[in-house]
C-alpha positions in Angstrom: -0.1 0.0 0.0 1.5 3.4 -0.8 1.7 6.1 1.9 -0.9 8.3 0.1 -3.7 5.7 0.1 -2.5 4.3 4.0 -2.8 8.5 4.8 -6.2 8.8 2.8 -8.0 5.6 4.8 -6.2 6.3 7.8 -8.1 9.9 8.0 -11.3 8.4 6.5 -11.0 5.6 9.7 -11.1 8.2 12.2 -13.7 10.7 10.8 -16.3 7.8 10.3 -15.9 7.3 13.5 -15.9 10.8 14.6 -19.3 11.0 12.9 -20.8 8.3 14.7 -19.7 10.0 18.0 -17.7 7.9 19.1 -13.9 8.4 20.1 -11.4 7.8 17.5 -7.3 7.8 17.7 -7.2 11.8 17.9 -9.1 14.8 17.2 -9.2 15.3 13.1 -8.0 18.5 12.1 -9.9 19.6 8.8 -9.1 23.0 7.0 -11.2 25.4 5.5 -9.0 27.4 4.0 -8.9 28.7 0.2 -8.2 32.1 -1.2 -5.3 32.4 2.2 -3.4 29.2 1.0 -3.3 30.8 -2.5 -2.0 34.0 -1.6 0.7 32.6 1.4 2.2 30.4 -1.6 2.0 33.4 -3.8 -0.2 31.9 -6.4 -2.5 34.3 -7.8 -6.3 34.2 -7.7 -7.1 34.3 -11.0 -5.0 31.8 -11.8 -6.1 28.9 -9.5 -9.8 30.1 -9.2 -10.2 31.3 -13.2 -7.2 30.4 -15.1 -5.1 27.7 -14.2 -7.7 25.6 -12.1 -5.5 22.4 -12.5 -2.9 24.4 -10.1 -5.1 23.5 -7.6 -3.4 19.9 -6.9 0.0 21.5 -6.1 -1.3 24.3 -3.7 -3.4 22.1 -1.6 -1.2 19.3 -1.4 1.7 21.6 -0.7 -0.4 23.1 2.1 -1.6 20.0 3.5 1.8 18.3 3.5 3.4 21.5 5.1 0.3 22.5 8.1 -0.2 18.7 8.7 -3.8 18.6 8.9 -6.0 15.4 8.2 -8.5 16.8 5.3 -10.6 19.6 3.6 -14.3 20.4 4.7 -14.3 21.6 1.0 -11.7 23.5 -1.6 -14.3 26.3 -2.4 -12.8 25.9 -6.6 -15.7 24.8 -8.1 -17.3 28.0 -9.0 -16.7 28.1 -13.2 -16.1 32.1 -13.0 -14.8 32.0 -16.7 -18.5 31.1 -17.8 -19.5 34.2 -16.7 -17.7 36.3 -18.8 -19.5 35.8 -21.7 -23.0 36.5 -20.1 -21.8 39.8 -18.9 -22.7 38.8 -15.4 -21.5 37.7 -11.5 -22.5 35.2 -9.0 -22.3 35.0 -4.9 -19.1 35.7 -5.9 -16.7 38.2 -7.1 -12.8 37.0 -7.5 -10.2 39.6 -7.9 -6.6 39.5 -7.7 -6.7 40.4 -4.2 -9.1 37.5 -3.3 -12.6 35.9 -3.2 -15.4 38.2 -1.9 -19.0 37.9 -1.3 -20.7 40.1 -3.4 -22.8 42.7 -2.0 -25.4 43.8 -4.7 -28.7 42.7 -4.2 -30.1 39.3 -5.5 -33.9 40.9 -6.3 -34.3 39.2 -9.2 -37.9 38.0 -8.3 -40.4 40.1 -7.6 -42.8 40.1 -4.4 -46.1 39.3 -6.5 -44.3 36.3 -8.6 -44.3 33.5 -5.7 -47.2 31.8 -7.8 -45.4 31.5 -10.4 -42.8 30.1 -8.6 -44.7 27.3 -7.2 -46.4 25.9 -9.9 -43.4 25.4 -11.7 -39.8 26.6 -10.2 -37.9 25.1 -12.8 -39.7 27.1 -15.5 -39.5 30.1 -13.4 -35.9 30.0 -12.9 -35.5 29.8 -17.0 -37.7 31.9 -17.9 -37.7 34.7 -15.6 -35.1 34.6 -13.0 -32.1 33.9 -15.2 -32.6 36.2 -17.9 -33.2 38.9 -15.2 -29.8 38.1 -13.8 -28.6 38.0 -17.3 -29.7 39.9 -20.3 -28.2 38.9 -22.4 -29.8 35.9 -22.2 -33.3 37.7 -22.7 -34.1 35.7 -26.7 -32.6 38.8 -28.2 -29.4 38.9 -30.7 -26.6 37.3 -29.7 -28.1 35.2 -26.9 -27.2 31.8 -28.7 -23.6 32.8 -29.0 -23.6 34.2 -25.6 -24.7 30.9 -24.3 -22.4 28.9 -26.6 -19.8 30.5 -25.7 -20.1 30.1 -21.5 -21.1 26.5 -22.2 -17.6 26.1 -23.7 -15.9 27.8 -20.9 -17.5 25.8 -18.7 -16.2 23.0 -20.2 -12.8 23.8 -20.2 -12.9 24.7 -16.3 -14.7 21.5 -15.9 -11.8 19.2 -18.0 -8.9 21.3 -15.8 -10.7 21.4 -12.2 -12.2 18.0 -11.8 -9.6 16.1 -11.7 -8.2 17.8 -8.5 -10.2 16.4 -6.2 -9.3 13.1 -7.2 -5.6 14.1 -7.8 -5.3 15.5 -4.0 -6.9 12.4 -2.6 -4.8 9.9 -4.1 -2.0 12.4 -2.6 -3.9 10.7 1.1 -5.9 13.9 1.5 -9.4 13.6 1.4 -11.6 16.4 0.9 -14.9 16.2 2.7 -17.4 18.2 1.3 -19.0 16.1 -2.0 -21.6 18.2 -3.5 -23.9 20.7 -2.2 -27.5 21.4 -1.9 -29.5 24.7 -0.7 -32.4 24.5 1.8 -35.2 26.0 -0.4 -35.7 28.9 2.1 -31.9 29.7 1.7 -32.0 29.3 -2.3 -34.7 32.0 -2.3 -33.0 34.9 -0.5 -29.7 33.9 -2.4 -31.1 33.7 -5.7 -34.2 35.5 -5.6 -35.4 37.6 -3.3 -32.1 38.6 -1.4 -32.1 39.2 2.6 -34.7 42.1 3.2 -36.8 40.4 0.5 -37.4 37.0 2.2 -37.9 38.6 5.3 -40.4 41.2 4.1 -41.7 38.3 2.7 -42.3 36.5 6.3 -43.5 39.4 7.3 -46.1 39.9 4.4 -47.4 36.8 3.0 -46.1 34.0 5.0 -48.2 31.0 3.6 -47.2 31.7 0.1 -43.0 32.1 1.2 -43.9 28.5 3.1 -45.7 26.5 0.0 -43.3 28.6 -2.6 -40.3 26.9 0.0 -42.2 23.2 0.3 -42.4 23.4 -3.7 -38.6 24.3 -4.3 -37.7 21.9 -1.6 -38.5 19.2 -4.1 -37.1 20.4 -6.9 -34.1 20.9 -5.5 -33.7 17.8 -3.8 -34.9 16.2 -7.1 -32.0 17.8 -8.9 -29.2 17.6 -6.5 -29.9 14.5 -4.1 -31.0 12.1 -6.5 -28.0 12.5 -8.4 -25.3 12.4 -6.1 -23.1 9.7 -5.7 -22.5 8.1 -2.5 -19.2 7.5 -1.6 -20.5 5.4 1.9 -17.6 7.0 3.9 -17.9 9.6 5.8 -18.2 12.7 2.7 -20.8 14.7 3.2 -23.1 16.9 1.1 -22.6 20.3 2.9 -25.8 22.6 3.2 -24.5 26.4 3.5 -27.5 27.7 6.2 -27.4 31.7 5.7 -30.9 32.9 7.0 -31.2 30.9 10.1 -29.3 33.2 12.8 -31.4 36.5 11.5 -34.7 34.8 12.8 -36.5 35.0 15.7 -37.0 31.4 17.4 -40.9 31.9 16.5 -40.0 32.3 12.8 -37.2 30.0 12.6 -39.8 27.1 13.8 -42.1 28.2 11.6 -39.9 28.3 8.4 -36.8 27.6 8.8 -36.7 24.4 11.1 -39.3 22.3 9.1 -36.6 22.3 5.8 -33.9 21.5 7.6 -35.7 18.7 9.4 -37.3 17.2 5.9 -33.6 17.6 4.0 -32.4 15.4 6.8 -35.5 13.2 6.8 -34.8 12.6 2.9 -31.2 12.3 2.7 -29.8 10.8 5.9 -32.8 8.0 6.7 -34.7 7.6 2.8 -31.0 7.8 0.9 -28.3 7.0 4.0 -25.8 10.2 2.6 -23.9 12.5 4.9 -25.2 16.0 5.4 -22.5 19.0 6.5 -24.4 22.0 7.8 -22.7 25.0 7.8 -24.6 26.8 10.5 -23.4 30.1 10.3 -24.2 32.7 12.7 -25.1 31.5 16.5 -27.9 29.2 16.7 -27.9 28.9 20.7 -31.4 30.4 20.8 -32.6 27.6 18.4 -31.2 24.6 20.9 -34.7 23.4 21.8 -36.2 22.9 18.2 -32.7 21.3 16.6 -33.9 18.6 19.6 -35.8 17.3 17.0 -33.9 16.8 14.3 -34.0 13.3 12.9 -31.9 10.8 15.4 -29.0 8.8 13.0 -26.0 6.4 13.0 -23.5 9.3 12.4 -24.9 11.1 9.2 -25.0 14.5 10.3 -21.7 16.9 11.2 -22.9 20.4 12.3 -19.8 23.2 12.0 -21.1 26.3 14.0 -19.8 29.8 13.3 -20.6 31.8 16.7 -21.2 30.3 20.4 -20.0 28.0 22.7 -19.1 24.9 22.1 -18.8 23.6 25.3 -23.1 23.9 25.4 -23.1 23.5 21.2 -21.2 19.6 22.1 -23.8 19.3 25.4 -26.8 20.1 23.7 -26.7 18.7 20.5 -23.8 16.2 20.5 -26.5 13.3 20.6 -27.6 14.9 17.5 -24.5 15.4 15.5 -20.6 15.3 15.2 -19.6 19.1 16.1 -17.0 20.9 14.1 -14.8 24.0 14.8 -14.6 26.4 17.0 -11.2 28.1 16.2 -12.2 31.5 15.9 -10.4 33.5 12.8 -10.7 36.4 14.5 -7.5 34.9 16.8 -5.5 33.8 14.4 -5.3 37.0 12.7 -5.2 38.9 15.9 -3.9 37.2 18.4 -0.3 36.0 19.8 0.3 32.2 18.5 0.4 32.0 22.8 -3.6 32.8 22.7 -3.9 31.0 19.9 -2.6 27.7 21.5 -4.0 28.4 25.1 -7.5 29.1 23.0 -7.5 25.6 21.4 -6.1 23.7 24.7 -9.9 25.0 26.2 -11.6 24.0 23.3 -10.4 20.6 23.5 -10.4 20.1 27.2 -14.2 21.1 26.5 -14.8 19.1 23.1 -13.0 16.1 22.9 -14.1 13.8 25.8 -15.9 10.9 24.5 -15.0 11.5 21.2 -17.8 12.9 18.4 -15.7 16.6 17.9 -13.6 17.9 14.9 -11.2 20.7 14.9 -11.7 23.3 12.6 -11.9 27.3 12.3 -15.3 28.7 12.6 -15.0 30.7 9.1 -12.9 29.9 6.2 -10.2 31.8 5.3 -10.6 33.4 2.2 -7.4 36.0 1.9 -3.9 35.7 3.8 -4.9 38.8 6.3 -7.1 36.5 7.4 -4.8 34.3 9.9 -1.4 34.7 10.4 0.5 31.7 9.3 2.6 31.4 12.3 -0.9 31.1 14.3 -2.3 28.2 11.7 0.7 26.7 11.8 1.1 26.7 16.1 -2.6 25.7 16.5 -2.5 22.7 14.1 0.9 20.8 15.7 -0.9 21.5 19.3 -4.3 20.0 18.2 -2.2 16.9 16.5 -0.3 16.6 19.8 -2.7 17.6 22.4 -6.0 15.7 21.0 -5.0 12.1 21.3 -7.0 10.1 23.3 
């Protein structure tokens, strides 16, 4: 057995055990490091994310070898930026030489009186209303066919260079656990149709329309994503970014958000037997009582929490999911190496007993300014030693 295969299998066994909320040989260390690594090694952001995606193999294997961690949550390099150029628009991220930035422009592409159209047929509504508004060149006027053709050609070009990178990195011995992605319907509506202020207004003014649209759209998203997903029957998971939840009152969370989350868990975990990786953005502590009604599982849920008391997080929800994260990116950027290591020690003391905990950062590192390299290295080295059972 070669070294890469052995390393991969050891990490997978460790992750499978910890996701079952059991005690492995040590706390797994997963990295959510993206643009930070690009800049640390002196690469161009435009190279890795746009022009030369095949360089990702050299970049991310070098990172894992130099910084000693077990694997990646995901790589976040799958956004096909080149295909957007002929369409004259941008997605939810903006790529510059300085970094990968979340776009702050409005995504209010759906009017508040169009819920019936969305409910009637989500696929038709997306194709006939949303996409032409997002990319006016596709509105059926002259040039739309040529623009679409060029966009698809650039997409194929990008995929043929990016797709092999994941396999190459895993053959090197470094698992990339995030394997597919799906939005909850209400987050999808916020991100792509109505934006934040729009969905918040709709929840207040037309709650039943929002709930029905979410129900129909979620079925469509599951059909489009989950049913075509190929599980590897190990610790890989489908990534679920959850944006809106922490902005809702507990009452609204219970009424609008949690039923969708519970439904997704029931379908993906209970019906299909797949794993879900929940990125719990913001603070979820006000919802811990509600989350007790999540479906029981044998080790199919991992929750990456962005903010909160991790000792309480594990105490309250450790029987429902493997918990992950906990190291504040802000400390890595502004605190001393000694302070970061001490914070990691307390975090492990609180979370590692009994297993069911994965060490990681509370936010992905998108630019080199997000963390001091010496802090990242010191924290990983400490957890790899102190986190042994």
